[in-house]
TORKOLFI-540063 format. One record per residue (C-alpha): residue in one letter; residue number from 0; x, y negated, z. Coordinates in nm, 3 decimals, decimal comma, padded with zeros to 5 digits, m for minus. Layout:
BEGIN
REC  sevo  kolvo     east    north       up
REC     A    NUM        X        Y        Z
...
! end
This chain:
BEGIN
REC  sevo  kolvo     east    north       up
REC     M      0   08,754   03,648   17,743
REC     T      1   08,386   03,587   17,718
REC     D      2   08,128   03,627   17,997
REC     S      3   07,772   03,738   17,950
REC     P      4   07,543   03,451   17,936
REC     A      5   07,438   03,338   18,298
REC     P      6   07,086   03,477   18,370
REC     A      7   06,788   03,283   18,453
REC     T      8   06,725   03,250   18,813
REC     P      9   06,365   03,381   18,883
REC     S     10   06,228   03,330   19,223
REC     P     11   06,290   03,595   19,504
REC     S     12   05,917   03,616   19,520
REC     T     13   05,907   03,807   19,192
REC     T     14   05,783   04,152   19,293
REC     T     15   05,762   04,362   18,952
REC     L     16   05,983   04,454   18,653
REC     G     17   05,725   04,255   18,428
REC     E     18   05,748   03,942   18,611
REC     L     19   06,119   03,949   18,625
REC     R     20   06,136   03,983   18,240
REC     A     21   05,863   03,706   18,192
REC     A     22   06,101   03,484   18,406
REC     G     23   06,370   03,527   18,148
REC     A     24   06,609   03,733   18,397
REC     S     25   06,894   03,918   18,232
REC     Y     26   07,161   04,169   18,380
REC     R     27   07,507   04,030   18,432
REC     P     28   07,793   04,253   18,582
REC     V     29   07,928   04,179   18,937
REC     K     30   08,282   04,073   18,804
REC     A     31   08,117   03,840   18,545
REC     E     32   07,911   03,698   18,833
REC     L     33   08,208   03,642   19,061
REC     R     34   08,395   03,484   18,766
REC     A     35   08,129   03,236   18,668
REC     N     36   08,053   03,118   19,038
REC     L     37   08,433   03,091   19,101
REC     L     38   08,481   02,887   18,775
REC     A     39   08,175   02,664   18,871
REC     R     40   08,336   02,602   19,223
REC     L     41   08,675   02,520   19,067
REC     A     42   08,520   02,271   18,813
REC     A     43   08,324   02,102   19,097
REC     G     44   08,624   02,063   19,305
REC     E     45   08,465   02,277   19,591
REC     P     46   08,680   02,521   19,803
REC     T     47   08,655   02,857   19,637
REC     L     48   08,711   03,066   19,937
REC     P     49   08,662   02,833   20,246
REC     G     50   08,810   02,917   20,579
REC     M     51   09,138   03,059   20,442
REC     V     52   09,390   02,836   20,603
REC     G     53   09,756   02,814   20,461
REC     F     54   09,683   03,009   20,156
REC     E     55   09,579   02,718   19,929
REC     D     56   09,888   02,704   19,718
REC     T     57   10,016   03,058   19,744
REC     V     58   09,754   03,328   19,798
REC     L     59   09,437   03,176   19,663
REC     P     60   09,552   03,100   19,313
REC     E     61   09,663   03,447   19,282
REC     V     62   09,328   03,587   19,396
REC     E     63   09,141   03,335   19,173
REC     R     64   09,342   03,443   18,866
REC     A     65   09,267   03,816   18,945
REC     L     66   08,889   03,747   18,971
REC     I     67   08,895   03,549   18,647
REC     A     68   09,068   03,836   18,480
REC     G     69   08,801   04,089   18,626
REC     H     70   09,083   04,280   18,810
REC     D     71   09,039   04,503   19,113
REC     L     72   09,309   04,399   19,365
REC     V     73   09,501   04,514   19,653
REC     L     74   09,633   04,275   19,928
REC     L     75   09,972   04,351   20,101
REC     G     76   10,073   04,182   20,420
REC     E     77   10,160   04,232   20,782
REC     R     78   09,904   04,259   21,043
REC     G     79   09,680   03,968   21,125
REC     Q     80   09,744   03,773   20,827
REC     G     81   09,396   03,735   20,720
REC     K     82   09,359   04,016   20,461
REC     T     83   09,016   04,148   20,592
REC     R     84   08,891   03,782   20,643
REC     L     85   08,996   03,708   20,281
REC     I     86   08,815   03,998   20,148
REC     R     87   08,491   03,934   20,329
REC     T     88   08,497   03,562   20,208
REC     L     89   08,484   03,699   19,850
REC     V     90   08,106   03,773   19,917
REC     G     91   08,036   03,404   19,902
REC     L     92   08,108   03,401   19,541
REC     L     93   07,826   03,634   19,463
REC     D     94   07,472   03,505   19,360
REC     E     95   07,289   03,438   19,684
REC     W     96   06,993   03,672   19,580
REC     T     97   06,981   03,933   19,321
REC     P     98   06,695   04,168   19,210
REC     V     99   06,717   04,537   19,273
REC     L    100   06,462   04,812   19,209
REC     A    101   06,289   04,869   19,527
REC     G    102   06,385   05,190   19,707
REC     S    103   06,702   05,252   19,504
REC     E    104   07,001   05,381   19,695
REC     L    105   07,229   05,234   19,445
REC     N    106   07,111   04,880   19,431
REC     E    107   07,026   04,909   19,064
REC     H    108   06,939   04,615   18,862
REC     P    109   06,581   04,660   18,722
REC     L    110   06,717   04,585   18,375
REC     H    111   07,011   04,820   18,417
REC     P    112   06,899   05,139   18,578
REC     I    113   07,179   05,408   18,615
REC     S    114   07,032   05,688   18,801
REC     V    115   06,788   05,963   18,712
REC     W    116   06,556   05,839   18,979
REC     A    117   06,556   05,496   18,842
REC     H    118   06,492   05,587   18,482
REC     R    119   06,196   05,823   18,597
REC     Q    120   06,056   05,527   18,800
REC     I    121   06,050   05,272   18,505
REC     A    122   05,927   05,529   18,274
REC     E    123   05,622   05,612   18,513
REC     L    124   05,537   05,253   18,621
REC     G    125   05,664   05,041   18,326
REC     D    126   05,619   04,668   18,405
REC     A    127   05,456   04,748   18,742
REC     T    128   05,790   04,890   18,888
REC     P    129   05,842   04,724   19,212
REC     V    130   06,137   04,491   19,251
REC     A    131   06,300   04,390   19,578
REC     W    132   06,559   04,110   19,638
REC     L    133   06,906   04,159   19,800
REC     H    134   07,100   03,888   19,975
REC     R    135   07,467   03,873   19,887
REC     S    136   07,553   03,956   20,266
REC     E    137   07,394   04,307   20,190
REC     R    138   07,614   04,356   19,887
REC     F    139   07,948   04,428   20,066
REC     G    140   08,066   04,761   20,192
REC     E    141   08,400   04,851   20,370
REC     K    142   08,566   05,160   20,499
REC     L    143   08,853   05,151   20,729
REC     A    144   09,085   05,425   20,604
REC     T    145   09,166   05,691   20,844
REC     P    146   09,323   06,051   20,800
REC     D    147   08,988   06,209   20,856
REC     T    148   08,796   06,029   20,587
REC     S    149   08,644   06,271   20,338
REC     V    150   08,533   06,238   19,963
REC     G    151   08,201   06,289   20,093
REC     D    152   08,217   05,965   20,310
REC     L    153   08,346   05,757   20,007
REC     I    154   08,180   05,913   19,698
REC     G    155   07,912   06,162   19,822
REC     D    156   07,820   06,529   19,876
REC     V    157   07,535   06,777   19,832
REC     D    158   07,255   06,710   20,074
REC     P    159   07,153   07,028   20,227
REC     I    160   06,811   06,898   20,340
REC     K    161   06,728   06,805   19,991
REC     V    162   06,818   07,149   19,881
REC     A    163   06,612   07,289   20,163
REC     E    164   06,331   07,091   20,025
REC     G    165   06,327   07,321   19,725
REC     R    166   06,545   07,137   19,472
REC     T    167   06,802   07,336   19,272
REC     L    168   07,161   07,279   19,325
REC     G    169   07,209   07,163   18,973
REC     D    170   06,969   06,875   19,041
REC     P    171   07,156   06,556   19,062
REC     E    172   06,910   06,427   19,315
REC     T    173   07,036   06,667   19,565
REC     V    174   07,335   06,429   19,593
REC     H    175   07,384   06,222   19,908
REC     Y    176   07,578   05,913   19,776
REC     G    177   07,880   05,789   19,965
REC     L    178   07,978   05,439   20,059
REC     V    179   08,132   05,346   19,726
REC     P    180   07,814   05,436   19,505
REC     R    181   07,589   05,253   19,779
REC     T    182   07,783   04,945   19,722
REC     N    183   07,707   04,940   19,353
REC     R    184   07,672   04,591   19,229
REC     G    185   07,881   04,447   19,508
REC     I    186   08,221   04,426   19,644
REC     F    187   08,365   04,746   19,829
REC     S    188   08,671   04,717   20,041
REC     V    189   08,916   05,001   20,179
REC     N    190   09,109   04,865   20,455
REC     E    191   09,454   05,007   20,532
REC     L    192   09,446   05,213   20,221
REC     P    193   09,775   05,409   20,283
REC     D    194   09,616   05,561   20,568
REC     L    195   09,373   05,753   20,339
REC     A    196   09,505   06,098   20,258
REC     E    197   09,658   06,137   19,923
REC     R    198   09,407   06,381   19,816
REC     I    199   09,118   06,137   19,904
REC     Q    200   09,287   05,855   19,721
REC     V    201   09,254   06,080   19,401
REC     A    202   08,872   06,059   19,429
REC     L    203   08,904   05,675   19,371
REC     L    204   09,095   05,701   19,049
REC     N    205   08,771   05,745   18,830
REC     V    206   08,603   05,452   19,024
REC     L    207   08,875   05,213   18,925
REC     E    208   08,919   05,303   18,569
REC     E    209   08,637   05,512   18,410
REC     R    210   08,362   05,329   18,662
REC     D    211   08,202   05,669   18,752
REC     I    212   08,207   05,930   19,002
REC     Q    213   08,257   06,299   19,036
REC     I    214   08,075   06,509   19,304
REC     R    215   08,167   06,887   19,326
REC     G    216   08,051   07,049   19,016
REC     Y    217   07,795   06,803   18,924
REC     R    218   07,770   06,617   18,579
REC     V    219   07,722   06,300   18,755
REC     R    220   07,770   05,997   18,515
REC     L    221   07,703   05,664   18,704
REC     P    222   07,857   05,358   18,550
REC     L    223   07,925   05,187   18,886
REC     D    224   07,934   04,806   18,881
REC     L    225   08,165   04,672   19,164
REC     L    226   08,485   04,515   19,268
REC     L    227   08,722   04,728   19,469
REC     V    228   08,953   04,554   19,699
REC     A    229   09,192   04,714   19,918
REC     S    230   09,432   04,603   20,205
REC     A    231   09,770   04,755   20,312
REC     N    232   10,062   04,684   20,517
REC     P    233   10,403   04,703   20,319
REC     E    234   10,557   04,909   20,592
REC     D    235   10,263   05,164   20,559
REC     Y    236   10,423   05,287   20,248
REC     T    237   10,701   05,450   20,444
REC     N    238   10,584   05,470   20,799
REC     R    239   10,234   05,620   20,774
REC     G    240   10,169   05,706   20,421
REC     R    241   10,157   05,554   20,078
REC     I    242   09,934   05,455   19,785
REC     I    243   09,971   05,724   19,521
REC     T    244   10,134   05,583   19,199
REC     P    245   09,836   05,637   18,989
REC     L    246   09,598   05,455   19,222
REC     K    247   09,846   05,155   19,236
REC     D    248   09,863   05,147   18,872
REC     R    249   09,477   05,113   18,852
REC     F    250   09,454   04,817   19,048
REC     G    251   09,457   04,507   18,817
REC     A    252   09,656   04,272   19,076
REC     E    253   09,870   04,301   19,364
REC     V    254   09,857   03,987   19,618
REC     R    255   10,109   03,932   19,897
REC     T    256   09,978   03,754   20,193
REC     H    257   10,171   03,567   20,467
REC     Y    258   10,165   03,383   20,802
REC     P    259   10,098   03,026   20,795
REC     I    260   10,422   02,860   20,661
REC     E    261   10,375   02,506   20,794
REC     L    262   10,318   02,434   21,152
REC     A    263   10,031   02,204   21,050
REC     D    264   09,849   02,514   20,915
REC     E    265   09,919   02,731   21,223
REC     I    266   09,755   02,464   21,424
REC     R    267   09,458   02,430   21,193
REC     L    268   09,410   02,778   21,191
REC     L    269   09,395   02,799   21,578
REC     Q    270   09,171   02,505   21,582
REC     Q    271   08,928   02,655   21,332
REC     E    272   08,922   02,993   21,511
REC     A    273   08,851   02,820   21,845
REC     A    274   08,573   02,636   21,702
REC     L    275   08,411   02,954   21,584
REC     S    276   08,471   03,153   21,910
REC     W    277   08,394   02,893   22,181
REC     P    278   07,999   02,910   22,133
REC     T    279   08,023   03,282   22,150
REC     A    280   08,246   03,301   22,459
REC     F    281   08,118   03,013   22,664
REC     G    282   07,776   02,911   22,537
REC     E    283   07,619   02,700   22,271
REC     N    284   07,601   02,375   22,509
REC     H    285   07,901   02,152   22,419
REC     L    286   07,955   02,059   22,788
REC     D    287   07,997   02,420   22,878
REC     Q    288   08,282   02,469   22,636
REC     P    289   08,626   02,422   22,737
REC     V    290   08,864   02,144   22,596
REC     V    291   09,218   02,256   22,490
REC     P    292   09,399   01,927   22,418
REC     Q    293   09,594   01,881   22,106
REC     H    294   09,936   01,910   22,247
REC     L    295   09,843   02,243   22,410
REC     V    296   09,716   02,379   22,082
REC     E    297   10,057   02,274   21,927
REC     I    298   10,254   02,447   22,190
REC     V    299   10,065   02,783   22,131
REC     A    300   10,140   02,738   21,776
REC     R    301   10,488   02,673   21,824
REC     F    302   10,522   02,968   22,070
REC     T    303   10,370   03,204   21,814
REC     R    304   10,601   03,098   21,544
REC     L    305   10,917   03,134   21,796
REC     V    306   10,780   03,476   21,874
REC     R    307   10,767   03,564   21,506
REC     E    308   11,128   03,441   21,448
REC     S    309   11,268   03,593   21,751
REC     S    310   11,551   03,854   21,703
REC     H    311   11,416   04,058   21,996
REC     V    312   11,093   04,118   21,813
REC     D    313   11,037   04,388   21,551
REC     Q    314   11,008   04,167   21,233
REC     R    315   10,867   04,464   21,038
REC     S    316   10,569   04,467   21,258
REC     G    317   10,495   04,095   21,251
REC     V    318   10,311   03,887   21,503
REC     S    319   09,938   03,875   21,437
REC     A    320   09,740   03,548   21,404
REC     R    321   09,529   03,731   21,663
REC     F    322   09,825   03,675   21,902
REC     A    323   09,801   03,299   21,884
REC     I    324   09,397   03,297   21,883
REC     A    325   09,403   03,530   22,189
REC     S    326   09,662   03,305   22,367
REC     L    327   09,454   03,008   22,304
REC     E    328   09,148   03,176   22,429
REC     T    329   09,343   03,285   22,741
REC     V    330   09,456   02,910   22,820
REC     A    331   09,082   02,807   22,763
REC     A    332   08,972   03,074   23,018
REC     S    333   09,213   02,967   23,280
REC     A    334   09,090   02,610   23,250
REC     V    335   08,723   02,739   23,283
REC     R    336   08,827   02,938   23,591
REC     R    337   08,985   02,643   23,759
REC     A    338   08,672   02,444   23,690
REC     A    339   08,453   02,697   23,846
REC     V    340   08,671   02,738   24,168
REC     A    341   08,760   02,354   24,197
REC     G    342   08,417   02,214   24,075
REC     E    343   08,565   02,018   23,775
REC     T    344   08,268   01,873   23,568
REC     R    345   08,435   01,970   23,239
REC     P    346   08,699   02,249   23,188
REC     V    347   09,012   02,080   23,035
REC     A    348   09,332   02,312   22,984
REC     R    349   09,658   02,192   23,127
REC     V    350   10,023   02,300   23,102
REC     V    351   09,974   02,488   23,425
REC     D    352   09,753   02,725   23,245
REC     L    353   10,007   02,829   22,969
REC     P    354   10,192   03,095   23,188
REC     S    355   09,877   03,286   23,182
REC     I    356   09,936   03,377   22,811
REC     V    357   10,261   03,560   22,874
REC     P    358   10,133   03,893   23,056
REC     A    359   09,804   03,874   22,840
REC     S    360   09,999   03,857   22,511
REC     R    361   10,268   04,119   22,587
REC     G    362   10,104   04,417   22,439
REC     K    363   10,049   04,232   22,102
REC     V    364   10,422   04,209   22,043
REC     E    365   10,642   04,494   21,926
REC     F    366   11,003   04,443   22,058
REC     A    367   11,299   04,546   21,857
REC     D    368   11,418   04,784   22,129
REC     A    369   11,138   05,025   22,123
REC     G    370   11,302   05,257   22,378
REC     S    371   11,316   05,019   22,653
REC     D    372   11,158   05,086   22,996
REC     P    373   10,800   04,974   22,986
REC     D    374   10,836   04,858   23,355
REC     D    375   11,139   04,630   23,256
REC     D    376   11,061   04,255   23,301
REC     R    377   11,297   04,151   23,027
REC     E    378   11,022   04,134   22,782
REC     L    379   10,832   03,894   22,978
REC     E    380   11,147   03,688   23,039
REC     I    381   11,180   03,666   22,656
REC     L    382   10,828   03,547   22,610
REC     E    383   10,865   03,309   22,904
REC     H    384   11,188   03,147   22,767
REC     L    385   11,003   03,118   22,406
REC     L    386   10,706   02,960   22,576
REC     R    387   10,939   02,690   22,746
REC     Q    388   11,116   02,647   22,443
REC     A    389   10,781   02,573   22,254
REC     T    390   10,677   02,331   22,529
REC     A    391   10,999   02,146   22,486
REC     Q    392   10,975   02,119   22,125
REC     T    393   10,629   01,983   22,145
REC     F    394   10,729   01,723   22,415
REC     R    395   10,988   01,589   22,201
REC     A    396   10,782   01,574   21,895
REC     R    397   10,488   01,405   22,078
REC     C    398   10,677   01,198   22,325
REC     A    399   10,995   01,091   22,143
REC     G    400   11,059   00,715   22,236
REC     L    401   10,789   00,694   22,501
REC     D    402   10,916   00,518   22,819
REC     L    403   10,856   00,749   23,102
REC     T    404   11,071   00,595   23,358
REC     G    405   10,787   00,452   23,544
REC     L    406   10,654   00,795   23,595
REC     Q    407   10,999   00,925   23,684
REC     E    408   11,044   00,650   23,939
REC     H    409   10,754   00,796   24,151
REC     F    410   10,992   01,073   24,250
REC     S    411   11,299   00,853   24,351
REC     G    412   11,226   00,849   24,713
REC     G    413   11,209   01,221   24,727
REC     E    414   10,823   01,246   24,671
REC     T    415   10,669   01,563   24,521
REC     V    416   10,378   01,633   24,317
REC     E    417   10,207   01,988   24,368
REC     S    418   10,007   02,135   24,087
REC     G    419   09,873   02,473   24,018
REC     D    420   09,632   02,673   23,813
REC     L    421   09,351   02,604   24,085
REC     V    422   09,457   02,253   24,162
REC     P    423   09,169   02,014   24,019
REC     A    424   09,256   01,688   23,813
REC     P    425   09,148   01,453   24,100
REC     A    426   09,390   01,613   24,337
REC     L    427   09,666   01,617   24,081
REC     L    428   09,620   01,243   23,995
REC     G    429   09,560   01,142   24,363
REC     Q    430   09,919   01,238   24,436
REC     L    431   10,057   00,995   24,172
REC     G    432   09,832   00,682   24,216
REC     T    433   09,854   00,456   23,912
REC     V    434   10,052   00,619   23,624
REC     P    435   10,240   00,362   23,417
REC     R    436   10,171   00,376   23,044
REC     L    437   09,905   00,637   23,074
REC     A    438   09,704   00,488   22,775
REC     E    439   09,996   00,505   22,550
REC     L    440   10,064   00,862   22,669
REC     L    441   09,694   00,970   22,608
REC     G    442   09,709   00,813   22,264
REC     R    443   10,042   01,012   22,179
REC     L    444   09,884   01,346   22,276
REC     G    445   09,573   01,272   22,037
REC     V    446   09,304   01,179   22,302
REC     P    447   09,036   00,963   22,118
REC     E    448   09,001   00,614   22,271
REC     G    449   08,690   00,598   22,483
REC     E    450   08,690   00,980   22,556
REC     E    451   08,945   00,952   22,852
REC     S    452   08,860   01,136   23,161
REC     A    453   09,024   01,243   23,463
REC     E    454   09,073   01,592   23,334
REC     Q    455   09,225   01,449   23,019
REC     A    456   09,453   01,228   23,211
REC     A    457   09,561   01,506   23,443
REC     A    458   09,639   01,723   23,132
REC     A    459   09,838   01,425   22,994
REC     V    460   10,040   01,369   23,301
REC     E    461   10,113   01,724   23,371
REC     F    462   10,245   01,777   23,016
REC     A    463   10,479   01,468   23,081
REC     L    464   10,604   01,610   23,422
REC     E    465   10,673   01,936   23,232
REC     G    466   10,861   01,746   22,976
REC     L    467   11,073   01,571   23,206
REC     Y    468   11,161   01,887   23,379
REC     L    469   11,245   02,058   23,057
REC     T    470   11,465   01,773   22,945
REC     R    471   11,652   01,793   23,281
REC     R    472   11,510   01,453   23,424
REC     L    473   11,297   01,605   23,703
REC     A    474   11,317   01,899   23,936
REC     K    475   11,041   02,181   23,959
REC     D    476   10,973   02,475   24,177
REC     T    477   10,732   02,753   24,084
REC     D    478   10,605   03,018   24,321
REC     G    479   10,321   03,222   24,176
REC     G    480   10,036   03,000   24,079
REC     R    481   10,183   02,705   24,271
REC     T    482   10,410   02,446   24,091
REC     V    483   10,593   02,156   24,280
REC     Y    484   10,759   01,858   24,073
REC     G    485   11,008   01,662   24,246
REC     A    486   11,269   01,682   24,497
! end
């Protein structure tokens, strides 16, 4: 397989067709552009699709092979596996800037016009034909497939306004192009493809094979240049619709996605998404953003995996990565609420913030017993049990071999320690006094040396208390938002 030679890179300040030719520019198809940029990243050892966590050894090699082969592809996977994120990340493999004919509806390359309008422009203006520059972020189009999507939405239809202006119905310029032609020289995505009516899927057959479009009775021959990517949930083939066989046959590659396989990838995904969402949710100032300690991120990750594996949960539906991300955001929000009410200087999440994720995440889980009473608390009990299990697993993993007898002895005389979602860190620590082996505990929980604070210490101590309770070495009583450890 040979690519067209890499074009010269004229400056985006080039404004006419003549200047573009003088700069040595040449036309290169989108798939050749993607292939060349992908191979350059692979050769340089750079991430090809940055931000895709847990796919490095499974999904990404398949996608890379598909792009190198020049294949259109369909991504199959349960909800929340990052299919849409992956598709949008493909845009980063396009050239940062590309020249287009100024005013073209189809993003036509000045050296490769395809429409009647473009050919007329170049014939009339010659080297003075104006050129504009398109950023790669504007070369992506997508459509969420819905049953009411029409051929006109995707491909195009007759524009009655243009007809009213005096043009004849046989004039190709009376066509109003749909989303697919308007993404010419880019990447077009159809999300949840099986939801698209079968008769509408037929309209994509020519796009995938002959690379042209058909609009009503018009003789429109547009050699479209694009990469078509679709996403689908495997269950959709039987539950809501199906991808018609001729269309499946025209996709060059089918790639199966998955949830993070390793716990470390689940944690890394959560940390990445939190870093992206914190500035938007809580402000750009670093001090305004909540701190969710590493052990709490691990608990949320383990909780998500336990929910996915639970026999009480509908495995065909899956448990989206959004479940874990929303849970982590809820924990952070609980810490921010406490800081606002109690006057803490920096919001730091604690174990006492974890129960808030159970009612908030209930709607994101499809339970196997779909006919159960919606007012039944059994679903909440299942999630609460799994959350306790995740906390216990994290405690054993983080604190195995750590001597906590000094902390446990504080309760030997019948003393208690009261905590709660509105109890500030100084109030919690004040009930304990000096905590033996606190520095070692903080180290086990990943708190960097020199960054210890009262809030971080309270989060670590409360985690240790909860671990002692879950391993049956300490009593606990809970009443609403109030938690009492000890006798």
